[in-house]
Structure formats: structure tokens, C-alpha cells
ChimeraX commands (.cxc) that place a marker at each C-alpha (Angstrom):
marker #1 position 11.35,5.04,0.70 radius 0.5
marker #1 position 13.48,6.55,3.37 radius 0.5
marker #1 position 12.24,6.26,7.01 radius 0.5
marker #1 position 14.02,9.50,8.06 radius 0.5
marker #1 position 14.41,12.96,6.75 radius 0.5
marker #1 position 18.07,13.79,6.17 radius 0.5
marker #1 position 19.01,17.16,7.62 radius 0.5
marker #1 position 21.95,19.43,6.60 radius 0.5
marker #1 position 23.46,20.85,9.77 radius 0.5
marker #1 position 24.26,24.52,9.39 radius 0.5
marker #1 position 25.27,27.36,11.70 radius 0.5
marker #1 position 21.85,29.15,10.98 radius 0.5
marker #1 position 19.50,28.41,13.78 radius 0.5
marker #1 position 16.39,29.28,11.60 radius 0.5
marker #1 position 17.32,26.82,8.80 radius 0.5
marker #1 position 17.88,24.20,11.38 radius 0.5
marker #1 position 14.49,24.92,12.97 radius 0.5
marker #1 position 12.84,24.74,9.63 radius 0.5
marker #1 position 14.33,21.38,8.85 radius 0.5
marker #1 position 13.16,20.07,12.20 radius 0.5
marker #1 position 9.60,21.32,11.51 radius 0.5
marker #1 position 9.62,19.71,8.07 radius 0.5
marker #1 position 10.94,16.42,9.59 radius 0.5
marker #1 position 8.15,16.41,12.14 radius 0.5
marker #1 position 5.53,17.16,9.53 radius 0.5
marker #1 position 6.46,14.42,7.10 radius 0.5
marker #1 position 7.24,11.71,9.72 radius 0.5
marker #1 position 3.78,10.14,9.51 radius 0.5
marker #1 position 4.11,9.83,5.73 radius 0.5
marker #1 position 7.50,8.25,6.00 radius 0.5
marker #1 position 6.46,5.78,8.59 radius 0.5
marker #1 position 2.74,5.11,7.68 radius 0.5
marker #1 position 1.36,2.05,6.16 radius 0.5
marker #1 position 1.73,3.34,2.50 radius 0.5
marker #1 position 5.39,3.97,2.81 radius 0.5
marker #1 position 5.99,0.31,2.10 radius 0.5
marker #1 position 3.28,-0.18,-0.46 radius 0.5
marker #1 position 3.50,-2.10,-3.69 radius 0.5
marker #1 position 1.68,-1.77,-6.92 radius 0.5
marker #1 position 0.41,-4.94,-8.50 radius 0.5
marker #1 position -0.54,-4.35,-12.23 radius 0.5
marker #1 position -2.79,-6.29,-14.57 radius 0.5
marker #1 position -4.16,-8.65,-11.90 radius 0.5
marker #1 position -6.73,-10.87,-13.62 radius 0.5
marker #1 position -9.72,-11.67,-11.38 radius 0.5
marker #1 position -12.39,-14.28,-12.22 radius 0.5
marker #1 position -15.96,-14.06,-11.10 radius 0.5
marker #1 position -15.94,-15.31,-7.62 radius 0.5
marker #1 position -13.08,-16.18,-5.24 radius 0.5
marker #1 position -9.41,-15.15,-6.07 radius 0.5
marker #1 position -6.14,-15.55,-4.28 radius 0.5
marker #1 position -3.35,-13.08,-5.04 radius 0.5
marker #1 position 0.18,-13.30,-4.00 radius 0.5
marker #1 position 0.78,-9.80,-2.65 radius 0.5
marker #1 position 4.64,-10.00,-2.32 radius 0.5
marker #1 position 4.92,-7.80,0.71 radius 0.5
marker #1 position 6.66,-10.41,3.01 radius 0.5
marker #1 position 4.48,-9.43,5.95 radius 0.5
marker #1 position 0.78,-9.31,6.88 radius 0.5
marker #1 position -1.33,-7.33,4.51 radius 0.5
marker #1 position -2.74,-4.14,6.12 radius 0.5
marker #1 position -4.90,-3.05,3.21 radius 0.5
marker #1 position -5.42,-2.60,-0.51 radius 0.5
marker #1 position -6.67,0.01,-2.91 radius 0.5
marker #1 position -7.92,-0.57,-6.41 radius 0.5
marker #1 position -6.30,2.12,-8.64 radius 0.5
marker #1 position -7.58,0.78,-11.92 radius 0.5
marker #1 position -10.49,-1.46,-12.72 radius 0.5
marker #1 position -10.95,-2.32,-16.42 radius 0.5
marker #1 position -14.62,-3.53,-16.32 radius 0.5
marker #1 position -17.75,-3.11,-14.25 radius 0.5
marker #1 position -17.23,-5.29,-11.22 radius 0.5
marker #1 position -17.75,-5.22,-7.54 radius 0.5
marker #1 position -14.59,-6.33,-5.59 radius 0.5
marker #1 position -14.31,-7.09,-1.91 radius 0.5
marker #1 position -11.81,-8.97,0.31 radius 0.5
marker #1 position -12.31,-11.93,2.53 radius 0.5
marker #1 position -9.06,-11.34,4.45 radius 0.5
marker #1 position -10.66,-12.07,7.80 radius 0.5
marker #1 position -10.78,-15.68,6.90 radius 0.5
marker #1 position -7.42,-15.82,5.03 radius 0.5
marker #1 position -5.14,-18.40,6.65 radius 0.5
marker #1 position -1.95,-16.89,4.92 radius 0.5
marker #1 position -2.38,-13.09,5.19 radius 0.5
marker #1 position 1.44,-12.56,5.14 radius 0.5
marker #1 position 1.51,-14.07,1.65 radius 0.5
marker #1 position -1.86,-13.60,-0.09 radius 0.5
marker #1 position -4.74,-11.23,-0.59 radius 0.5
marker #1 position -8.17,-12.97,-0.98 radius 0.5
marker #1 position -10.57,-11.01,-3.26 radius 0.5
marker #1 position -14.01,-11.81,-4.53 radius 0.5
marker #1 position -15.22,-10.21,-7.79 radius 0.5
marker #1 position -18.74,-9.95,-9.23 radius 0.5
marker #1 position -17.33,-10.45,-12.79 radius 0.5
marker #1 position -14.19,-11.28,-14.73 radius 0.5
marker #1 position -12.04,-8.13,-14.50 radius 0.5
marker #1 position -8.40,-6.94,-14.77 radius 0.5
marker #1 position -7.28,-4.52,-12.03 radius 0.5
marker #1 position -4.27,-2.76,-10.69 radius 0.5
marker #1 position -3.99,-2.71,-6.89 radius 0.5
marker #1 position -2.04,-0.81,-4.33 radius 0.5
marker #1 position -1.22,-3.27,-1.51 radius 0.5
marker #1 position 0.21,-2.22,1.83 radius 0.5
marker link #1:1,2 radius 0.2
marker link #1:2,3 radius 0.2
marker link #1:3,4 radius 0.2
marker link #1:4,5 radius 0.2
marker link #1:5,6 radius 0.2
marker link #1:6,7 radius 0.2
marker link #1:7,8 radius 0.2
marker link #1:8,9 radius 0.2
marker link #1:9,10 radius 0.2
marker link #1:10,11 radius 0.2
marker link #1:11,12 radius 0.2
marker link #1:12,13 radius 0.2
marker link #1:13,14 radius 0.2
marker link #1:14,15 radius 0.2
marker link #1:15,16 radius 0.2
marker link #1:16,17 radius 0.2
marker link #1:17,18 radius 0.2
marker link #1:18,19 radius 0.2
marker link #1:19,20 radius 0.2
marker link #1:20,21 radius 0.2
marker link #1:21,22 radius 0.2
marker link #1:22,23 radius 0.2
marker link #1:23,24 radius 0.2
marker link #1:24,25 radius 0.2
marker link #1:25,26 radius 0.2
marker link #1:26,27 radius 0.2
marker link #1:27,28 radius 0.2
marker link #1:28,29 radius 0.2
marker link #1:29,30 radius 0.2
marker link #1:30,31 radius 0.2
marker link #1:31,32 radius 0.2
marker link #1:32,33 radius 0.2
marker link #1:33,34 radius 0.2
marker link #1:34,35 radius 0.2
marker link #1:35,36 radius 0.2
marker link #1:36,37 radius 0.2
marker link #1:37,38 radius 0.2
marker link #1:38,39 radius 0.2
marker link #1:39,40 radius 0.2
marker link #1:40,41 radius 0.2
marker link #1:41,42 radius 0.2
marker link #1:42,43 radius 0.2
marker link #1:43,44 radius 0.2
marker link #1:44,45 radius 0.2
marker link #1:45,46 radius 0.2
marker link #1:46,47 radius 0.2
marker link #1:47,48 radius 0.2
marker link #1:48,49 radius 0.2
marker link #1:49,50 radius 0.2
marker link #1:50,51 radius 0.2
marker link #1:51,52 radius 0.2
marker link #1:52,53 radius 0.2
marker link #1:53,54 radius 0.2
marker link #1:54,55 radius 0.2
marker link #1:55,56 radius 0.2
marker link #1:56,57 radius 0.2
marker link #1:57,58 radius 0.2
marker link #1:58,59 radius 0.2
marker link #1:59,60 radius 0.2
marker link #1:60,61 radius 0.2
marker link #1:61,62 radius 0.2
marker link #1:62,63 radius 0.2
marker link #1:63,64 radius 0.2
marker link #1:64,65 radius 0.2
marker link #1:65,66 radius 0.2
marker link #1:66,67 radius 0.2
marker link #1:67,68 radius 0.2
marker link #1:68,69 radius 0.2
marker link #1:69,70 radius 0.2
marker link #1:70,71 radius 0.2
marker link #1:71,72 radius 0.2
marker link #1:72,73 radius 0.2
marker link #1:73,74 radius 0.2
marker link #1:74,75 radius 0.2
marker link #1:75,76 radius 0.2
marker link #1:76,77 radius 0.2
marker link #1:77,78 radius 0.2
marker link #1:78,79 radius 0.2
marker link #1:79,80 radius 0.2
marker link #1:80,81 radius 0.2
marker link #1:81,82 radius 0.2
marker link #1:82,83 radius 0.2
marker link #1:83,84 radius 0.2
marker link #1:84,85 radius 0.2
marker link #1:85,86 radius 0.2
marker link #1:86,87 radius 0.2
marker link #1:87,88 radius 0.2
marker link #1:88,89 radius 0.2
marker link #1:89,90 radius 0.2
marker link #1:90,91 radius 0.2
marker link #1:91,92 radius 0.2
marker link #1:92,93 radius 0.2
marker link #1:93,94 radius 0.2
marker link #1:94,95 radius 0.2
marker link #1:95,96 radius 0.2
marker link #1:96,97 radius 0.2
marker link #1:97,98 radius 0.2
marker link #1:98,99 radius 0.2
marker link #1:99,100 radius 0.2
marker link #1:100,101 radius 0.2
marker link #1:101,102 radius 0.2
marker link #1:102,103 radius 0.2
view
């Protein structure tokens, strides 16, 4: 995703001002943690501890389950993860396949 809002320079002061206002309004979206998110699909978790390669190339900031295909409680153990730039550690209460947004 782009990290800036491209503006078209015009001679109309009002249009330029509107563009500036839009740029300020969306700046937090363009630079926030979800701007570089990735969707991991069909991740199979087993009951107990799981290590998933998140593929972000940097320390994971968070994760969001967007599809859980069975009844299971899922939580992370990232505080004790020795490789947070590479992996996400999840614990599941049952075998389950999930889709995750990682950011």
C-alpha cells in the first residue's frame, strides 16, 4: 500500500485545500500497523503449541483471526517467542484451521 496520498496540483485553491485535508485524514491509515498486514490462509493448528512463519520480515505487532473453522480457543505466547521477527506462536484448545491477518 502507498505511504503517501498523491495530490494533483491545480490552480484552484479550494481543490488543493480539500486534497490536503484528505491527505491528513487518511495518513494514519496509510502509515498504521495494518498498512503492511498480510493474510495467512488455511493455517492448520493442532491442539497445543503451534509455530507459524508469519513472513513479515520484521517483528510481529499483532494478529487477528478472520476465519476459524471449528470451535477452538486460540491465544499467543509471543512474550516468550525467541524469534518474533520470523514466527507467531499460537496455542489452540483443539485442532482447527484458521485464516489470520498478521501485522
